[in-house]
C-alpha positions in Angstrom: 0.0 0.0 0.0 0.9 3.7 -0.5 2.7 5.0 2.6 2.5 8.7 3.4 5.4 10.5 5.0 4.7 10.7 8.7 7.8 12.7 9.6 6.9 16.1 11.2 9.7 17.7 9.2 7.7 17.7 5.9 4.5 19.3 7.2 6.6 21.8 9.1 8.5 22.8 6.0 5.2 23.0 4.0 3.7 25.3 6.7 6.8 27.5 6.8 6.8 27.8 3.1 3.1 28.7 3.1 3.6 31.4 5.7 6.5 32.9 3.8 4.7 33.0 0.5 1.6 34.6 2.1 3.7 37.2 3.9 5.6 38.2 0.8 2.5 38.2 -1.4 0.3 40.2 1.0 2.8 42.7 2.6 5.1 43.6 -0.3 4.4 45.4 -3.6 6.5 43.1 -5.9 5.1 43.0 -9.5 5.5 39.3 -9.8 3.1 36.3 -9.3 4.5 35.3 -5.9 1.5 33.1 -5.2 2.5 30.7 -8.0 5.0 29.3 -5.5 2.1 27.7 -3.6 2.4 24.9 -6.2 5.4 23.7 -4.2 3.1 23.4 -1.1 0.6 21.5 -3.1 3.2 19.1 -4.4 4.6 18.6 -0.9 1.1 17.7 0.4 1.0 14.7 -2.0 3.6 13.0 0.3 1.8 13.9 3.5 -2.0 13.4 3.0 -4.3 11.4 0.8 -6.6 12.7 -1.9 -8.9 14.8 0.3 -6.0 16.4 2.1 -4.3 17.4 -1.2 -7.6 19.0 -2.4 -8.0 20.8 0.9 -4.4 22.2 0.7 -5.0 23.3 -2.9 -8.2 25.2 -1.9 -6.5 26.6 1.2 -3.6 28.0 -1.0 -6.1 29.5 -3.5 -7.9 31.1 -0.6 -4.7 32.6 0.7 -3.9 33.9 -2.8 -7.3 35.8 -2.9 -6.8 37.0 0.7 -3.3 38.4 -0.1 -4.7 40.1 -3.2 -7.4 41.8 -1.1 -4.9 42.9 1.5 -2.5 44.3 -1.1 -5.0 45.9 -3.5 -8.4 45.9 -1.7 -11.4 46.1 -4.0 -9.7 48.6 -6.4 -9.3 47.4 -9.9 -5.6 46.7 -10.8 -5.5 44.8 -14.0 -1.9 43.8 -13.7 -2.3 42.6 -10.1 -5.6 40.8 -11.0 -3.9 39.1 -13.9 -1.1 37.8 -11.7 -3.7 36.6 -9.1 -5.6 34.7 -11.8 -2.5 33.2 -13.2 -1.5 32.0 -9.7 -5.0 30.6 -9.1 -4.8 28.7 -12.4 -1.4 27.4 -11.6 -2.4 26.2 -8.2 -5.6 24.5 -9.5 -3.8 22.8 -12.4 -1.0 21.6 -10.1 -3.6 20.3 -7.6 -5.5 18.4 -10.3 -2.4 16.8 -11.7 -1.1 16.0 -8.2 -4.3 14.2 -7.3 -4.3 12.3 -10.6 -0.6 11.4 -10.1 -1.3 10.2 -6.5 -4.2 8.1 -7.7 -2.1 6.5 -10.4 0.7 5.8 -8.0 -1.6 4.2 -5.4 -3.3 2.1 -8.2 0.1 0.9 -9.4 1.2 -0.1 -5.9 -2.0 -1.9 -5.3 -1.6 -3.8 -8.6 2.0 -4.6 -7.6 0.9 -5.9 -4.2 -1.8 -8.0 -5.8 0.8 -9.4 -8.2 3.1 -10.3 -5.3 0.2 -12.0 -3.5 -0.6 -14.0 -6.6 3.0 -14.9 -7.1 3.2 -16.0 -3.5 0.1 -18.1 -3.8 1.4 -19.7 -7.0 4.7 -20.5 -5.3 2.8 -22.1 -2.4 0.7 -24.2 -4.9 3.9 -25.3 -6.5 5.4 -26.3 -3.2 2.2 -28.3 -2.3 2.4 -30.0 -5.7 6.0 -30.9 -5.1 5.1 -32.4 -1.7 2.4 -34.4 -3.4 5.1 -36.0 -5.6 7.1 -36.8 -2.5 4.4 -38.6 -0.6 6.2 -41.9 -0.5 9.5 -40.2 0.6 7.7 -38.2 3.3 6.0 -41.3 4.6 9.4 -43.1 4.7 11.2 -40.3 6.4 8.6 -40.1 9.1 8.1 -43.9 9.4 11.8 -44.6 10.0 12.1 -42.7 13.3 8.7 -43.9 14.5 9.7 -47.5 13.9 13.0 -46.9 15.7 11.0 -45.4 18.7 8.9 -48.6 18.8 12.0 -50.8 18.7 13.8 -48.9 21.4 10.6 -48.8 23.5 10.2 -52.6 23.3 13.9 -53.0 24.2 13.5 -50.8 27.2 10.5 -52.8 28.4 12.5 -56.0 28.1 15.3 -54.5 30.2 12.8 -53.3 32.8 11.0 -56.7 32.9 14.1 -58.6 34.0 14.3 -59.9 37.5 17.0 -57.3 38.0 16.2 -54.3 35.7 19.2 -52.9 33.9 18.5 -49.2 34.3 21.5 -48.1 32.2 20.2 -49.9 29.2 16.7 -48.5 29.8 18.2 -45.0 29.9 20.0 -45.6 26.6 16.7 -46.9 25.0 14.8 -43.8 26.3 17.6 -41.5 24.9 17.4 -43.2 21.5 13.6 -42.8 21.6 14.0 -39.0 22.3 16.5 -38.6 19.4 14.2 -40.4 17.0 11.2 -38.4 18.1 13.2 -35.2 17.6 14.2 -36.4 14.1 10.5 -37.2 13.2 9.5 -33.8 14.5 12.2 -32.0 12.4 11.0 -33.8 9.3 7.4 -32.8 10.0 8.4 -29.3 10.7 10.3 -29.0 7.4 7.3 -30.4 5.5 4.9 -28.1 7.4 7.0 -25.0 6.6 6.8 -25.8 2.9 3.1 -26.6 2.9 2.0 -23.6 5.1 1.1 -20.4 3.2 2.9 -17.6 4.9 4.6 -14.3 4.2 8.3 -14.6 3.3 10.7 -14.0 6.2 14.1 -12.8 5.1 17.0 -13.8 7.3 20.7 -14.6 6.8 21.0 -18.1 5.4 23.9 -20.5 4.8 23.5 -21.7 1.2 25.5 -24.9 1.9 23.3 -25.7 4.9 20.1 -25.0 2.9 21.4 -27.2 0.0 22.2 -30.0 2.4 18.8 -29.9 4.1 17.0 -29.7 0.7 18.9 -32.7 -0.6 18.3 -34.6 2.6 14.6 -34.2 2.2 14.9 -35.7 -1.3 17.2 -38.6 -0.3 14.5 -41.3 -0.3 13.0 -40.1 -3.6 16.5 -40.1 -5.3 17.0 -43.7 -4.0 13.7 -44.7 -5.5 14.7 -43.2 -8.9 18.2 -44.9 -8.5 19.9 -41.5 -8.7 23.3 -41.0 -7.0 23.8 -37.7 -5.3 27.2 -35.9 -4.9 27.5 -32.9 -2.7 30.3 -30.3 -2.6 29.1 -27.8 0.0 32.0 -25.9 1.6 31.6 -24.2 5.0 32.4 -20.6 5.7 30.7 -19.0 2.7 29.0 -15.6 3.2 25.4 -15.6 4.1 22.6 -14.7 1.8 19.5 -12.7 2.8 16.5 -14.8 1.8 13.4 -16.7 2.9 14.4 -20.3 3.9 11.3 -21.9 2.4 11.6 -20.1 -0.9 15.2 -21.0 -1.3 14.5 -24.6 -0.4 11.7 -24.6 -3.0 14.2 -23.5 -5.7 16.7 -26.2 -4.8 14.2 -29.0 -4.4 12.7 -28.0 -7.8 16.0 -28.1 -9.6 17.1 -31.4 -8.1 13.7 -33.0 -8.7 13.7 -31.8 -12.3 17.1 -33.4 -12.9 16.2 -36.7 -11.3 12.9 -37.0 -13.1 14.5 -36.1 -16.5 17.1 -38.8 -16.1 14.5 -41.3 -15.0 12.3 -40.6 -18.0 15.3 -40.8 -20.3 16.5 -44.0 -18.6 19.9 -42.6 -18.1 22.6 -45.2 -17.3 24.2 -44.6 -13.8 22.4 -41.2 -13.2 24.3 -38.7 -11.1 23.3 -35.3 -9.7 26.0 -33.0 -8.4 25.2 -30.1 -6.1 27.9 -27.5 -5.5 28.1 -24.2 -3.8 30.8 -21.5 -3.8 31.8 -17.9 -4.8 32.2 -16.5 -8.3 35.2 -14.3 -9.1 32.9 -11.4 -8.9 31.9 -12.3 -5.3 28.5 -13.7 -6.0 27.3 -16.9 -4.2 26.5 -19.7 -6.6 24.7 -23.0 -6.4 25.1 -25.4 -9.2 22.9 -28.4 -9.9 24.4 -30.6 -12.6 23.4 -34.0 -14.0 24.5 -36.5 -16.7 21.0 -36.8 -18.2 19.6 -35.9 -21.7 20.2 -32.2 -21.2 18.4 -29.5 -23.2 18.0 -28.8 -26.9 18.7 -25.3 -28.1 15.0 -24.7 -28.6 14.3 -25.8 -25.0 17.0 -23.5 -23.6 15.3 -20.5 -25.2 11.9 -21.4 -23.6 13.0 -23.1 -20.4 11.9 -20.3 -18.0 8.8 -19.3 -19.8 5.5 -20.0 -18.0 3.7 -23.2 -19.0 6.7 -24.5 -20.9 7.7 -28.0 -19.8 9.7 -31.0 -20.9 7.8 -33.4 -18.7 4.9 -35.5 -19.9 2.7 -34.4 -16.9 4.4 -31.1 -16.0 2.6 -27.8 -15.5 5.5 -25.7 -16.7 5.5 -23.4 -13.8 8.3 -24.7 -11.6 11.3 -22.9 -13.3 9.3 -19.8 -13.9 8.5 -19.6 -10.2 12.2 -20.3 -9.3 13.3 -17.4 -11.5 10.8 -15.1 -10.0 11.9 -16.0 -6.5 15.6 -15.5 -7.3 15.1 -12.2 -9.2 13.2 -10.9 -6.2 16.3 -11.6 -4.1 18.5 -9.8 -6.6 19.8 -13.1 -8.0 19.5 -15.1 -11.3 19.3 -18.6 -12.7 20.9 -19.8 -15.9 20.6 -23.1 -17.7 23.4 -24.5 -19.9 24.6 -27.7 -21.6 27.0 -29.8 -19.6 29.9 -31.5 -21.3 30.1 -34.3 -22.3 26.4 -34.7 -21.6 23.7 -33.4 -19.2 22.4 -30.2 -17.9 23.8 -27.5 -15.7 21.6 -25.1 -13.7 23.4 -22.2 -12.0 21.8 -20.1 -9.4 23.6 -16.8 -8.3 22.7 -14.7 -5.3 24.3 -11.6 -3.8 26.0 -12.2 -0.4 24.7 -10.3 2.5 26.2 -6.9 3.0 27.6 -5.5 6.2 24.7 -3.1 6.8 22.2 -6.0 6.3 23.7 -8.1 9.1 
């Protein structure tokens, strides 16, 4: 929404300018249209008040112009002074009209931009939910593993307790293991919930290596199902990036899933996905997702990030378009390229966090 300037300095400056113009116009005999300067007051009011306030300021300035004319010249006819007064009134009225129209246009533009951002956010959420739907088996496995471990350790603990002489140390170990697995299941559910829940982006400093590792960890079971080997090169100590965690995970999950599914559909022999992070010579953070699959044709590379373009049989063609939109909103970029001798290479670049953003 349009935000008006609430600083007291601007209204104070407008008031001081108004008083100065009125004093000079009413108390001096300068043969110039001093009142024309009220247009500055009208323009300043655009940043302070909404439409009605601007109109009120315009009418007030016109009233001061007439009052100053009467104080200086009374009701005596002075054609030159009257002409200057009329010119000033016309200038103030035209400026007020244009100022109101400009303010309305600005507010409408900001409202459309806000609606576009909301639609983009909803579309990104729908894409995340769709991705989670594809990972149902993986999610079930990730949650079931720690739950099964909890049951196993619970049964073991009961057996140690049911002995004639309970071994409390073993029981304690079983309970500790149950707690660890319960925490693991909770973390999996929390990650899934954060992706599925529609919420406003929260921009915080993030470690791209850590986010990449967490995203790939969430896809581990799905990659095993598709018989895809994953190689990670995620150095520590890289600068942080200011981004929303869920959005950045969405980008990485989308890129890795696209590569895995493309190789599965093409029946690539010994499919491998490599995820690598680092810094470019220009100081930009980068995340590369490379595979040894079928790659892209020249025609596909031209349309890859266009909405509704897809190389999948059942794809919607929105995933990469959403990824690019997310990255561009962060000041970053995404580029697709051929990988030699075969495969595809997706490169994400993001600006590292600056000192004043810490």
